[in-house]
C-alpha positions in Angstrom: -29.0 -96.0 24.4 -26.2 -94.0 23.2 -23.2 -93.3 25.4 -22.8 -89.9 26.7 -19.3 -89.1 25.6 -16.7 -88.8 28.6 -14.5 -85.7 28.9 -11.1 -86.7 28.1 -8.9 -86.5 31.6 -5.9 -85.2 29.7 -7.8 -82.4 27.5 -6.9 -80.0 30.0 -3.2 -80.8 30.0 -3.4 -79.8 26.1 -6.0 -77.4 25.0 -6.7 -75.9 28.6 -6.8 -71.7 28.4 -5.6 -70.0 31.2 -5.9 -66.5 32.4 -2.7 -65.2 33.2 -2.8 -62.2 36.3 -1.3 -59.3 34.9 2.3 -58.8 37.1 2.5 -55.6 39.3 5.3 -54.0 36.9 6.2 -54.2 33.2 9.0 -57.3 32.5 11.9 -55.4 31.0 12.6 -58.6 29.1 9.6 -57.0 27.3 11.3 -53.4 26.8 11.7 -54.6 23.0 8.1 -54.9 22.4 7.7 -53.3 18.8 4.0 -51.8 20.3 4.2 -49.0 22.8 0.9 -48.8 23.0 0.8 -53.1 24.0 3.2 -51.9 26.8 0.7 -49.1 28.2 -2.3 -51.3 27.8 -0.3 -54.0 30.1 0.9 -51.2 32.6 -2.7 -50.2 33.2 -4.1 -53.8 33.2 -6.2 -53.1 30.3 -6.9 -56.5 29.1 -7.1 -59.8 29.8 -4.7 -62.5 28.9 -5.3 -66.4 28.2 -2.1 -68.0 27.7 -2.4 -72.3 26.6 -0.7 -74.7 29.1 1.4 -75.5 26.8 3.2 -72.0 26.6 3.9 -72.8 30.4 5.5 -76.4 29.6 7.7 -74.5 27.1 8.9 -72.1 30.1 9.3 -74.7 32.3 11.7 -76.3 29.6 14.0 -73.2 29.3 14.0 -73.1 32.9 15.0 -76.5 33.7 17.8 -76.4 30.5 19.2 -74.0 32.4 20.6 -76.3 34.9 22.4 -78.3 31.9 23.6 -75.2 30.5 25.6 -73.9 33.8 27.0 -77.0 34.3 28.3 -76.7 30.6 29.9 -73.5 31.2 32.1 -74.6 34.3 33.2 -77.2 31.9 34.9 -74.1 30.2 36.1 -72.4 33.0 32.9 -69.9 33.3 31.2 -69.6 36.8 27.9 -68.2 37.5 26.4 -66.4 40.0 23.2 -64.0 40.6 21.0 -65.8 39.1 17.6 -64.1 39.2 19.0 -60.7 40.6 15.7 -58.2 40.3 16.3 -55.2 38.0 14.7 -52.1 38.7 13.9 -49.8 35.8 11.9 -46.6 34.9 9.9 -45.1 37.9 9.9 -48.3 39.4 7.6 -49.8 37.1 9.6 -51.6 35.1 11.4 -54.8 36.9 13.8 -57.8 35.5 15.8 -60.6 36.5 18.5 -61.9 34.7 19.7 -65.5 34.1 23.1 -64.9 35.5 26.6 -63.1 35.9 29.6 -65.1 34.5 33.3 -64.8 34.5 36.2 -67.1 33.6 38.0 -68.4 36.5 41.5 -66.8 35.7 39.2 -63.4 35.1 37.6 -63.0 38.4 37.0 -59.0 37.8 36.1 -59.6 34.3 32.2 -60.0 35.0 29.7 -59.8 32.0 25.7 -61.0 32.1 24.8 -64.2 30.5 21.3 -65.0 28.8 20.0 -68.4 28.5 17.8 -69.2 25.6 16.0 -72.2 24.3 15.1 -72.3 20.8 13.5 -74.5 18.1 15.3 -76.1 15.1 14.1 -73.1 12.8 14.6 -70.2 15.2 18.0 -72.0 16.0 19.2 -72.2 12.8 18.0 -68.2 12.0 19.8 -67.0 15.5 22.6 -68.3 14.0 22.8 -67.2 10.5 21.5 -63.9 11.1 22.8 -63.3 14.9 20.9 -62.1 17.5 20.9 -58.3 16.6 18.6 -59.1 13.4 17.1 -62.5 14.4 16.2 -62.2 17.9 15.7 -58.2 18.3 13.6 -58.6 21.5 16.4 -60.8 22.8 18.7 -57.8 21.8 17.0 -55.1 23.4 16.7 -57.2 26.9 20.3 -57.9 27.4 20.8 -54.4 26.6 18.4 -53.4 29.5 20.1 -55.7 32.0 23.7 -54.3 31.0 22.6 -51.5 31.5 21.1 -52.2 35.2 23.9 -55.0 36.2 26.9 -52.2 34.8 28.2 -54.6 32.7 29.7 -54.0 29.1 28.8 -57.6 27.2 26.8 -60.5 27.7 27.2 -63.8 26.4 23.9 -65.2 24.4 24.0 -68.9 24.8 21.0 -71.0 23.2 20.2 -74.3 23.1 18.4 -75.8 20.0 15.8 -78.1 21.8 15.5 -80.3 18.5 19.7 -81.4 18.6 20.7 -80.1 21.9 23.4 -78.2 20.0 24.5 -74.5 21.4 25.1 -71.6 19.8 27.4 -68.8 21.5 27.3 -65.1 21.1 28.9 -62.2 22.7 26.9 -59.2 22.4 28.4 -55.8 23.3 27.2 -53.1 25.2 25.1 -50.8 22.8 25.1 -47.0 24.8 22.9 -45.5 21.8 20.1 -48.5 22.4 20.4 -48.5 25.7 19.4 -44.8 25.5 16.5 -45.3 23.4 15.7 -48.0 25.7 15.5 -45.8 28.7 13.3 -43.3 26.8 10.9 -46.1 26.1 9.9 -46.8 29.2 9.5 -43.4 30.4 7.0 -42.6 27.4 5.0 -45.7 28.2 4.6 -44.9 31.9 4.7 -41.6 31.8 2.5 -40.1 29.0 -1.2 -39.5 29.5 -2.4 -40.2 25.8 -2.6 -43.7 24.2 0.7 -44.0 21.7 1.1 -44.8 18.0 -0.1 -48.4 17.3 2.5 -50.7 15.8 1.8 -51.7 11.9 -0.6 -50.1 9.7 -3.1 -49.5 12.5 -5.7 -51.9 11.2 -6.7 -55.3 13.4 -5.6 -57.2 10.1 -1.8 -56.6 10.7 -0.2 -59.7 11.5 0.9 -58.6 14.7 -2.1 -57.4 15.8 -4.0 -60.0 14.9 -2.1 -62.3 17.0 -2.0 -59.7 20.0 -3.5 -59.9 23.5 -4.8 -56.5 23.6 -6.3 -56.2 20.1 -9.9 -56.5 21.3 -9.3 -53.4 23.6 -7.0 -52.0 21.3 -9.8 -51.4 18.4 -12.6 -50.5 20.3 -14.2 -54.6 20.6 -14.3 -54.2 24.5 -13.9 -51.8 26.7 -10.7 -52.1 29.1 -10.6 -54.1 32.2 -11.9 -52.2 35.1 -9.3 -51.5 37.9 -8.5 -48.9 39.5 -5.8 -48.6 36.7 -8.1 -48.0 34.1 -9.8 -45.3 36.3 -9.6 -41.8 35.7 -8.8 -40.9 39.1 -5.4 -42.9 39.2 -2.1 -41.5 39.1 1.0 -43.3 38.5 3.4 -42.3 40.9 7.5 -42.7 40.7 9.0 -45.9 42.9 6.2 -48.6 41.4 3.6 -46.7 43.2 0.1 -45.6 41.9 -2.7 -43.3 43.8 -6.1 -42.4 44.0 -7.0 -38.6 43.6 -10.5 -39.3 44.6 -10.1 -41.2 47.8 -6.8 -38.8 48.4 -5.0 -42.5 49.0 -2.0 -44.8 48.1 -3.1 -48.2 46.1 -1.7 -51.0 47.0 -1.5 -54.1 44.5 -4.3 -55.9 45.7 -6.7 -52.8 46.0 -6.2 -52.0 42.4 -7.3 -55.3 41.3 -11.2 -54.4 41.6 -11.7 -50.5 41.8 -14.7 -49.2 43.7 -18.2 -47.7 43.3 -16.8 -44.5 42.3 -14.7 -45.9 39.0 -15.0 -44.0 36.1 -13.4 -45.1 32.9 -9.8 -42.5 32.2 -9.7 -40.5 29.6 -6.6 -42.1 27.7 -9.1 -45.3 27.2 -12.1 -43.5 26.0 
């Protein structure tokens, strides 16, 4: 009699997909995302996002590396503080958490933002050659939003090569013009009552769209996820709040996730 194959107990560590619960706010680290419509779908919880467990390990590797990177900065007389300080963006619906603020020990009053990143060898070489603005534009925008929120004028971009443990350092200056653009973008995403244009050539075959978690909803292959946020009766309020015009009540995050019997798909998603 043939043996029944037994599941490998380690498979889940490498290949398991986990549904990511979408956060109540939009992360300021995403402000540089090229597709405004994706950010809208994220804001309204319109899609389900499934993450491979290996991605979570990448995040953990990055977090673990920060302790080493902080210690190395102290060797060159840079002290850091305010790790994970929360920043509030447009309407209270955007939020971010900085890596650190830093200062040289002999220049206590001259603070700057510190951003830690870990890269594989290819990306490390790319950012070292092309600089952050060209090689990692989302990192550039993230730092601009964080400099805006912390009222700092420069940022230290500290990148670690995960293959060789070499560092790349770059000073990034505050870009007031870019910050103004990012502020407008934040407001457009949360305040628009119509879907904003897609990135690319408006086709699901566009390379960014093919990898996008919102693609099936965006191109009509799936209905938007049912929740209070995709309901026609929802209102987006200032201060990061939501309300229901049907029941004349505020909506706490827990209540938003399921919707109710009066749910009707919002006009902007039809």
